[in-house]
C-alpha positions as CSV (number, residue, x, y, z in Angstrom):
1,M,153.2,142.6,272.4
2,P,151.6,142.1,269.5
3,K,147.8,143.5,269.2
4,S,145.2,141.4,268.1
5,S,144.0,143.1,265.4
6,T,147.0,142.8,263.7
7,L,146.5,138.9,263.8
8,F,143.4,138.6,262.8
9,P,141.2,141.3,261.0
10,F,138.0,140.5,262.0
11,K,136.4,143.8,262.8
12,K,133.8,144.2,260.2
13,T,132.6,140.8,260.1
14,S,132.3,141.0,263.9
15,R,130.5,144.2,263.4
16,R,128.0,142.1,261.0
17,F,127.4,139.4,263.5
18,K,127.0,141.7,266.6
19,S,124.0,143.2,264.8
20,Y,122.7,140.1,263.6
21,H,122.8,138.5,267.0
22,R,121.0,141.8,268.5
23,D,118.1,141.7,265.9
24,W,117.7,138.1,266.7
25,L,117.0,138.6,269.9
26,E,114.7,141.5,269.4
27,S,112.7,139.2,267.2
28,L,112.8,136.8,269.9
29,R,111.7,139.0,272.6
30,N,109.5,141.4,270.8
31,R,107.9,138.9,268.3
32,L,107.8,135.3,268.1
33,L,108.3,134.3,272.1
34,P,105.0,136.5,272.8
35,R,103.2,135.1,269.8
36,L,104.0,131.8,271.4
37,C,102.5,132.7,274.7
38,R,99.3,134.4,273.2
39,S,99.0,131.0,271.1
40,I,99.3,128.8,274.5
41,S,96.5,130.9,276.3
42,A,94.3,132.1,273.6
43,P,90.8,130.5,273.3
44,T,90.7,130.8,269.8
45,A,94.1,129.4,269.0
46,S,93.9,126.1,267.5
47,L,96.1,123.6,267.9
48,D,97.8,124.2,264.2
49,D,98.0,127.7,265.2
50,L,99.9,126.5,268.3
51,S,102.0,124.0,266.3
52,A,102.8,126.9,263.8
53,H,104.1,129.2,266.1
54,V,106.2,126.0,267.8
55,S,107.4,125.6,264.6
56,A,108.7,128.9,264.0
57,L,110.1,129.4,267.4
58,L,112.2,126.4,266.7
59,G,113.1,127.3,263.2
60,H,114.4,130.9,264.7
61,F,117.1,128.5,267.2
62,Q,118.1,126.2,264.0
63,T,118.2,129.7,262.1
64,Y,120.8,131.0,265.0
65,Y,123.3,127.7,265.0
66,A,123.4,127.9,261.0
67,A,124.3,131.4,261.2
68,L,126.8,130.7,263.6
69,D,128.0,127.7,261.5
70,R,128.6,129.9,258.8
71,A,130.4,132.6,260.5
72,A,133.0,129.9,262.4
73,A,133.7,128.7,258.8
74,S,135.6,132.2,258.6
75,P,139.2,131.1,260.9
76,D,139.6,135.2,261.8
77,Q,136.1,134.8,263.3
78,V,136.4,132.0,265.6
79,P,138.5,133.8,268.2
80,L,135.4,136.2,268.6
81,L,132.7,133.7,268.5
82,L,134.1,131.9,271.1
83,D,134.5,134.8,273.4
84,P,131.8,137.1,271.6
85,P,132.4,140.7,272.8
86,W,129.0,141.6,272.3
87,R,127.7,139.7,275.0
88,G,128.2,141.0,278.4
89,P,130.5,140.1,280.6
90,L,128.3,137.9,283.3
91,E,126.4,136.6,280.3
92,R,129.6,135.3,278.8
93,S,130.5,133.9,282.1
94,F,127.9,131.2,282.0
95,L,128.7,130.5,278.0
96,F,130.0,127.2,276.9
97,L,132.4,127.5,273.8
98,G,130.6,130.7,272.6
99,D,127.2,130.0,273.2
100,L,124.4,128.0,275.7
101,H,125.5,124.1,276.9
102,P,123.9,121.3,275.3
103,Y,123.1,120.1,278.2
104,L,121.3,123.0,279.1
105,F,118.5,122.1,277.1
106,T,117.5,118.7,278.7
107,N,118.1,120.0,282.1
108,L,115.4,122.9,281.4
109,L,113.2,119.9,280.1
110,R,113.9,118.0,283.1
111,S,113.3,120.9,285.3
112,L,109.7,121.3,283.8
113,L,109.0,117.6,284.3
114,D,110.1,117.2,287.9
115,G,109.0,121.0,288.8
116,D,105.3,120.7,287.7
117,G,104.2,117.3,289.7
118,S,102.8,118.7,293.0
119,G,98.7,119.1,293.1
120,D,96.4,116.3,291.5
121,E,94.0,116.9,288.8
122,Y,91.3,117.4,291.0
123,E,93.1,120.5,292.5
124,L,93.3,121.2,288.6
125,G,90.0,121.1,287.9
126,C,88.9,123.4,291.1
127,N,91.3,126.3,289.5
128,L,89.4,126.0,286.0
129,D,87.4,128.9,285.5
130,F,84.2,126.9,283.6
131,N,82.8,130.4,283.2
132,K,84.8,130.6,280.4
133,D,83.9,129.3,276.7
134,G,84.8,124.9,276.6
135,Q,87.4,125.9,274.2
136,L,89.6,128.2,276.9
137,V,89.1,125.5,279.7
138,E,90.3,122.9,277.0
139,K,93.4,124.8,276.5
140,Q,93.9,125.5,280.4
141,W,93.3,121.7,281.1
142,Q,96.3,120.9,278.4
143,T,98.6,123.2,279.3
144,A,98.4,122.4,282.9
145,M,98.6,118.8,282.2
146,A,101.2,118.7,279.7
147,W,103.9,117.6,281.8
148,R,101.6,115.4,284.5
149,N,100.4,113.6,281.6
150,S,103.6,113.3,279.5
151,S,104.4,110.2,277.5
152,E,106.1,107.3,279.1
153,S,108.5,107.2,276.4
154,L,109.7,111.0,277.1
155,R,112.3,110.4,280.1
156,P,114.0,107.2,278.5
157,R,114.3,109.8,275.3
158,I,115.6,112.3,277.8
159,E,118.3,109.9,278.4
160,E,119.2,108.7,275.5
161,I,119.6,112.4,274.2
162,E,121.8,112.8,276.8
163,R,123.8,109.5,276.5
164,G,125.0,110.9,273.2
165,L,125.6,114.3,274.7
166,R,127.8,112.2,277.5
167,L,129.8,110.6,274.1
168,M,130.3,113.6,271.9
169,L,131.1,116.4,274.2
170,P,134.4,115.3,276.1
171,A,135.5,114.3,272.4
172,L,135.1,118.0,271.6
173,L,136.7,119.2,274.6
174,G,139.7,117.2,273.9
175,R,140.0,118.5,270.5
176,M,139.9,121.7,272.1
177,R,142.4,121.3,274.3
178,A,144.6,119.3,271.5
179,A,144.6,122.7,269.4
180,Q,145.6,124.9,272.4
181,M,148.5,122.1,273.5
182,R,149.6,122.1,269.8
183,F,149.6,126.3,269.5
184,V,151.5,125.9,272.7
185,G,154.1,124.0,271.1
186,H,154.3,125.9,267.8
187,L,155.1,128.6,270.2
188,A,157.9,127.2,272.1
189,A,159.8,125.8,269.3
190,G,159.5,128.8,267.0
191,W,160.0,131.9,269.4
192,P,162.4,134.3,268.2
193,E,165.8,134.5,270.3
194,D,165.3,138.3,269.4
195,C,162.0,138.8,270.7
196,G,160.7,141.9,269.1
197,D,157.1,142.7,268.4
198,E,157.1,141.8,265.0
199,A,158.9,138.9,265.7
200,A,156.6,137.5,268.0
201,A,153.3,138.5,265.9
202,A,154.6,136.5,263.0
203,V,155.2,133.5,265.3
204,I,152.4,133.6,267.5
205,G,150.2,134.1,263.8
206,E,151.7,131.1,262.3
207,A,150.8,129.1,265.2
208,A,147.0,130.7,265.9
209,A,146.5,130.0,262.1
210,E,147.7,126.7,262.3
211,E,145.2,125.6,264.9
212,M,142.2,128.1,264.4
213,E,140.5,125.7,261.7
214,E,140.6,123.0,264.1
215,L,139.0,125.5,266.6
216,G,136.6,126.7,264.2
217,R,135.8,122.8,263.0
218,V,135.2,122.3,267.1
219,L,132.8,125.2,267.2
220,R,130.7,124.1,264.3
221,D,130.3,120.7,265.6
222,V,129.1,122.0,268.8
223,N,126.6,124.4,267.5
224,R,125.0,121.6,265.7
225,L,124.8,119.4,268.7
226,R,123.1,122.5,270.0
227,H,120.8,122.7,266.7
228,S,120.3,118.6,267.2
229,T,119.6,118.7,270.7
230,I,116.8,121.2,270.7
231,S,115.2,119.5,267.5
232,E,115.6,116.0,269.4
233,I,113.8,117.5,272.4
234,V,110.8,119.4,270.0
235,G,110.6,116.3,268.4
236,A,110.1,113.9,271.4
237,T,107.3,116.0,273.0
238,T,103.6,117.0,272.1
239,V,102.8,120.3,270.7
240,Y,101.7,121.1,274.3
241,E,105.3,120.2,275.8
242,A,107.1,121.2,273.0
243,A,105.5,124.9,273.2
244,L,106.0,124.9,277.1
245,F,109.8,123.9,276.6
246,L,110.5,126.8,274.0
247,Q,108.8,129.2,276.3
248,A,111.2,128.4,278.9
249,L,114.1,128.5,276.5
250,G,113.1,131.4,275.4
251,E,112.5,133.1,278.5
252,F,115.8,132.0,279.6
253,V,117.9,133.3,276.9
254,I,116.1,136.8,276.9
255,G,116.5,136.5,281.2
256,L,120.4,135.9,279.9
257,A,121.1,138.5,277.9
258,S,119.6,140.9,280.6
259,L,121.9,140.0,283.2
260,D,124.2,143.2,282.6
């Protein structure tokens, strides 16, 4: 059986993206997410400060998916990006075409909206510490009420985003299946009678090369869908809502990476 390394010489670039992913995750864990959390709770942090940290964390995710796009432009990288070996086996079990499922973002937002509806404003007021300065009390109130006082247009906007996902995701999966079927058909049509390693490797390599560009296009399209879904959610929310959403998303990504 021919080894995959004889078909696609991707080891060096794979190491580079593995290092990039590690550095990206460390920056999220140790720098950007803690800063956002402090900005949410710190009494001296202004709304402009919070907005700046929201933009920084959003940009961190956007930069990551842009990097995935660039890597997926190389056909020899596509197999690794679809099943990234730098992620643990448990983490890979929950990935969709190499990364988070776009529906995760809207489902996370829905869980924040639906999960913070217990209690009432009187109870929240009783839990505030009025011995602290007014800025901190105001920030506690704004944070606690972020989802309870969400805009009436937010849920319809989520539904609109999800309608777009329902249109696009089946088409992407259909293209993926079609490429896989063409690959199998190419093997069936060209498989040599004398099935030695070299002959088999030649047929597999030719068939894979023909479809790898299409798989790369599918991967880039789903990355852009992830990118746009996060951006649309942040664009539809207030600064406090966006901060809490990105905080939850960052914590989820870090927790998922820590499964193994």
